[in-house]
C-alpha positions, -999 to +999 in steps of 0.1 A: +180-157-125+205-144-102+188-123-078+210-098-052+189-098-020+199-059-017+182-051-047+151-069-040+149-051-008+141-016-025+110-032-033+100-053-002+113-055+032+124-094+034+152-105+057+185-093+053+197-130+051+197-147+018+196-182+032+161-171+046+149-158+015+160-185-008+144-210+020+109-189+016+105-188-016+119-225-022+089-233-001+067-221-027+078-236-054+110-221-067+141-241-071+171-227-055+205-235-075+229-217-049+231-189-026+266-172-030+266-141-008+239-117-012+230-135-045+202-162-049+206-180-081+168-195-093+160-216-119+130-201-133+103-226-151+095-219-185+060-208-175+071-181-152+087-151-177+072-128-152+100-141-124+127-135-147+131-102-130+141-087-097+106-072-094+087-104-104+106-121-075+101-096-052+062-097-058+065-133-048+084-124-016+058-100-008+031-127-008+055-154+009+063-130+037+030-112+038+049-078+029+040-046+013+053-045-024+067-009-032+061+003-065+088+007-094+093+048-101+081+049-136+070+083-134+074+104-170+103+133-165+097+167-182+111+166-219+112+190-245+083+187-268+055+168-275+049+130-278+044+124-312+040+091-334+070+096-348+091+120-329+124+137-331+133+129-368+128+090-361+095+078-375+081+047-364+060+020-384+050-016-377+040-035-406+037-068-389+015-086-365+046-102-349+050-070-330+023-062-308+036-031-293+065-006-304+074+025-283+105+044-288+120+073-270+150+093-284+177+110-260+206+131-259+234+109-243+269+111-233+285+077-234+311+067-206+311+043-178+285+035-156+286+049-115+303+021-091+264+011-074+249+005-111+282-014-122+281-034-089+247-043-093+249-055-125+276-074-120+260-090-091+233-102-112+256-118-136+259-090-164+294-075-175+290-035-176+298-020-208+288+015-207+262+038-187+236+035-215+238-001-225+241-006-187+208+011-181+190-011-209+206-041-190+195-026-155+155-024-167+155-059-180+170-074-151+144-050-125+116-053-146+118-082-170+114-060-203+142-061-228+156-026-243+178-019-271+195+014-279+201+025-313+226+050-324+205+080-340+237+089-365+237+054-381+198+048-387+189+049-426+163+078-430+166+082-403+135+057-392+122+026-375+103+000-395+094-034-379+089-058-406+096-094-419+130-099-435+134-097-473+148-129-492+189-128-493+192-104-464+217-103-438+228-088-407+260-088-386+248-092-349+266-076-318+284-107-313+304-101-347+284-128-363+269-124-400+233-140-397+216-150-428+179-138-425+148-154-442+110-145-446+098-160-414+119-139-397+110-105-381+135-077-380+138-039-367+147-020-401+156+016-408+147+024-443+172+005-463+181-026-441+174-045-412+194-033-380+181-059-356+167-095-352+134-084-333+134-096-300+168-114-303+198-090-309+204-060-323+232-052-353+270-042-352+259-013-374+237+009-352+254-003-317+259+026-292+298+034-293+320+061-275+308+086-302+272+081-298+256+115-290+219+107-297+201+071-292+166+056-298+157+036-271+134+006-279+111-008-259+088-034-275+064-070-272+068-095-295+049-127-301+065-153-284+062-180-311+078-156-340+108-150-314+111-187-304+109-199-342+137-173-352+160-178-322+159-213-330+167-211-369+198-185-358+208-208-331+212-175-310+199-176-275+200-143-257+187-129-222+160-110-244+148-138-263+147-158-233+119-135-219+101-125-254+098-163-261+081-173-230+059-142-232+065-105-220+042-082-201+026-061-233+018-034-210+051-030-195+072-015-227+062+026-221+069+019-183+102+005-189+112+035-211+100+060-183+121+038-160+154+039-186+151+075-192+146+083-155+178+064-145+199+080-174+186+116-159+197+101-128+235+093-135+236+120-161+243+100-188+212+113-213+183+135-215+152+129-232+146+151-265+107+143-268+079+120-255+077+085-261+063+070-291+039+043-287+027+022-316-002-002-296-029-010-325-048-036-304-044-032-266-041-066-243-077-069-228-076-083-190-086-118-185-113-128-157-113-163-144-139-173-119-126-190-086-151-210-068-144-216-032-157-250-033-131-260-060-103-248-040-109-272-012-114-301-034-084-294-053-059-289-026-074-311-002-077-286+024-103-255+033-084-221+031-099-190+046-114-162+024-092-139+040-059-158+031-071-165-004-079-128-009-043-118+007-025-142-015-040-133-046-036-094-042+001-099-030+004-115-063-009-086-081-045-102-092-076-079-085-101-099-065-141-094-066-166-115-046-188-134-064-218-158-052-195-190-050-163-177-047-144-147-065-141-134-099-103-128-103-087-104-131-052-113-142-022-091-145-010-092-180+024-104-168+011-135-158+007-151-189+006-189-170-027-181-156-055-192-179-079-212-158-091-217-122-068-246-113-038-222-121-051-199-096-057-224-069-021-236-080-010-200-067-032-201-034-013-239-026+020-225-030+017-196-006-008-211+018+018-238+023+022-270+006+034-285+040+003-274+056-025-295+034-028-328+050-018-354+033-049-378+019-058-400-005-081-385-034-116-398-039-120-419-070-154-417-087-143-446-115-125-477-117-089-469-128-080-480-161-060-513-165-025-507-168-007-506-201+011-543-208+041-520-216+042-501-183+040-536-166+068-549-183+092-519-182+083-521-145+090-554-142+123-553-161+137-520-137+129-543-111+149-569-124+180-547-128+176-530-098+176-561-081+208-569-098+226-539-082+222-515-111+213-480-109+187-464-131+193-434-152+176-409-177+195-391-204+183-373-233+169-384-263+192-357-282+229-355-283+259-341-299+270-359-333+305-364-319+293-386-292+267-405-314+287-412-342+312-440-328+276-464-319+266-461-353+271-491-380+294-483-407+276-462-434+248-450-414+239-414-400+224-405-371+187-391-374+197-350-374+171-330-353+158-298-379+161-268-353+184-282-324+189-259-294+226-263-300+253-282-312+251-303-280+216-317-291+221-318-327+211-356-334+187-384-318+207-406-298+212-439-321+217-458-290+212-462-252+251-463-248+262-430-255+241-412-228+249-440-208+289-436-211+285-401-202+264-407-171+291-431-161+317-410-164+300-382-144+297-407-117+334-422-118+343-384-114+323-380-086+312-404-065+331-444-069+351-466-091+325-491-093+294-476-114+268-502-127+239-481-147+209-493-169+185-471-191+150-484-209+140-459-237+138-451-271+166-451-299+162-433-332+175-451-365+171-439-401+147-469-400+123-454-372+122-457-334+123-485-314+126-494-276+156-509-258+170-513-224+214-508-220+233-511-192+270-500-186+293-516-158+328-504-145+350-515-116+353-543-092+326-574-086+313-574-054+341-581-027+338-616-011+351-622+024+374-644+008+391-612-013+385-594-046+366-613-073+384-594-098+371-569-122+339-572-142+343-581-178+320-590-209+308-618-191+291-598-164+273-583-190+261-610-209+250-622-173+226-594-173+209-601-207+208-636-197+191-625-162+164-605-183+156-635-207+153-660-175+128-634-164+106-634-195+112-673-201+134-667-228+168-685-234+195-656-247+227-671-260+256-651-277+272-658-307+301-643-323+294-604-336+294-593-371+299-557-370+300-539-337+328-511-343+323-497-311+331-528-289+370-544-288+374-571-314+371-607-295+352-590-264+317-588-281+287-606-289+257-606-303+227-618-284+202-640-301+170-663-292+153-692-309+180-712-326+215-710-341+235-697-372+212-683-400+179-688-376+190-672-348+170-639-341+194-611-328+179-590-300+209-571-286+246-571-284+273-571-254+309-562-252+338-543-239+340-506-253+369-495-270+395-476-246+394-445-275+357-444-271+359-443-232+389-418-235+373-394-260+344-390-233+370-380-206+374-418-191+410-428-191+412-455-165+393-489-162+372-509-182+337-505-194+316-532-204+281-525-223+251-543-233+217-533-251+186-554-256+156-553-275+133-562-245+101-558-265+112-586-292+124-608-261+089-606-244+072-614-281+089-646-277+082-656-239+059-686-238+037-668-216+035-694-188+046-690-154+079-705-139+073-735-121+088-730-086+121-756-079+127-766-045+161-761-030+184-791-040+186-818-013+219-831-022+253-814-031+267-806-063+304-815-074+324-794-095+350-799-123+374-776-137+388-780-171+414-762-190+414-769-229+434-757-257+411-747-288+410-727-317+412-690-306+386-689-336+361-709-318+331-692-301+327-700-263+290-709-273+300-739-294+319-754-268+290-751-243+269-765-268+292-795-270+296-799-235+257-800-231+251-823-256+278-852-246+269-847-211+244-866-188+215-849-175+232-844-141+252-816-158+232-787-143+258-757-153+288-750-174+303-715-170+338-702-185+362-684-157+394-679-176+410-670-211+444-668-216+467-666-247+505-659-244+530-679-231+529-718-233+501-716-254+505-730-290+505-702-318+465-699-329+453-712-300+435-703-269+438-719-232+402-717-217+388-726-186+357-739-177+336-748-148+312-779-147+286-782-122+270-818-114+241-826-093+213-855-091+181-844-076+172-879-064+209-887-047+247-877-039+268-884-071+300-901-067+333-895-079+334-925-105+301-912-122+314-874-123+346-886-135+330-906-164+307-878-178+340-855-174+358-882-197+328-882-218+328-842-223+367-843-232+366-870-258+336-850-272+356-821-275+385-837-287+364-851-316+344-818-325+368-792-320+400-807-319+403-796-282+434-807-262+432-811-223+459-790-208+490-810-192+484-835-224+494-811-252+527-831-255 
């Protein structure tokens, strides 16, 4: 909601400095998106439709600054003729409970441009001026929060107005020029023959106000929020009107808003009413009364608010306050659809009393807290592990656009579609955590640094059902050592994260060649498995280097991106459940030997490591690949693989002869098992 402070000052004498107003309202719980010149842009939460207006925010400012709020001028103006139920030849009938109130006024108008002051005020609030009649309807909506719509009377069939449900097969060309197919669940405004507007969402092009219009029927109504919300979603159409109606408009406002619009039309010499206001209001809204106990205010806020301040705050916000034995009886104004219970009143008191004035205290616990869910404990542990490894947690949407999801699906699998998406950007449920992580990584690369390390734990959705996963994505350089750069991150760094998680749960995670992971670069991807090998292996995830085409498609053209995803629930289910024994730091030095061998380029590195471990003595404590090369000097069909072997004995210092004997045995086993040739002896 864009709020020009000069407009607000018509109703409450707040300071002229927008930053002061923004800061004070922010302290009362309103999120300020930006301050641009005289205009403050507020992010209004869905439960506060009353603040989607200048006057609603002015009311909040009157409480925040303890200033009087001036009323909006909505007095009736002189009209020619009575106020009949159907006036000036435009009868009104409401045939559906989805419309709780429908008010209409007819006016003779002269279409033209709006005066500069009105057009400038609309522009400052982010609305484009169109013509004087349409601009007045937009002005009243922004000022009072009540949407209005004007029909060209000469284009109405009958002419008359009927509020009803759409009929099977009906359609409507809306003001944006799009033909909308309607169904029987949608509430429409119709004339004698056909729909002329989608109720609470958008008017139709056939009856729009144009330069030739000389008589308008001005509509101001209250529609059931759930009806407008469902229609808006089915049509995929969000408007300023639907944003207000679907959250809950003020049922007492339609006639006041009509009178305000008629006054403005008269003020700018754009129109004159040709009759009174027709108001169909079969079931008037009854005021709600909420008891407020003095002791509950103190208990919930943790501080004592003086009675005079409780009265002041609530009255400034428009509540009617009457004393009661233990506190107050509070009558809730119709525009506060969010206030239904005592706690809601106490929240308003706390906001304007000042959260900063409330002392920080621990709440009194009357019962023993429930034991923590094992899943919560597991996820906290998982987050601690990954944060400790230098990754940052991100939270992304569970729904995304189909274009982002499809590259991360196995061949022949479709994403799970959302039946009523908010927009095409949220059309399907995520089949993996990687699409959201990729967008977050691209966003971070553009704004922060070349080195990004992200993770997320959450649900994914496949045709077979929902599952929990943890995913990670890395790009950039490894941690810089004092001796220089350690190179760029690669798939082995991603695999190391999976191994780190497995180690924390007491489960050994290994890698095997990937069967079908089309989002990774071939030869730089692997499936993560536990408990055995080959056909007995249990696949719990995958790691790899993302295809450059997928990365470029999301807006990143430079740098290698590696990623992984793991079923941490399955990993935990295979954990032994025993605490790890604490190992003392080694007392004796280790000896490192590097091997470079030629092996078949189809041989998995995991098989090489397995052969090394099976042929080596117990003093071999670590095997790590540190280079892989194909090119000049390497035989056709082969790969040069470099490995680092670390030997150590817990009881004594090893000799070079012992280590060399072990290395010779390893080289022999590799030659016998895989036809490996030690580099330098290839001839």
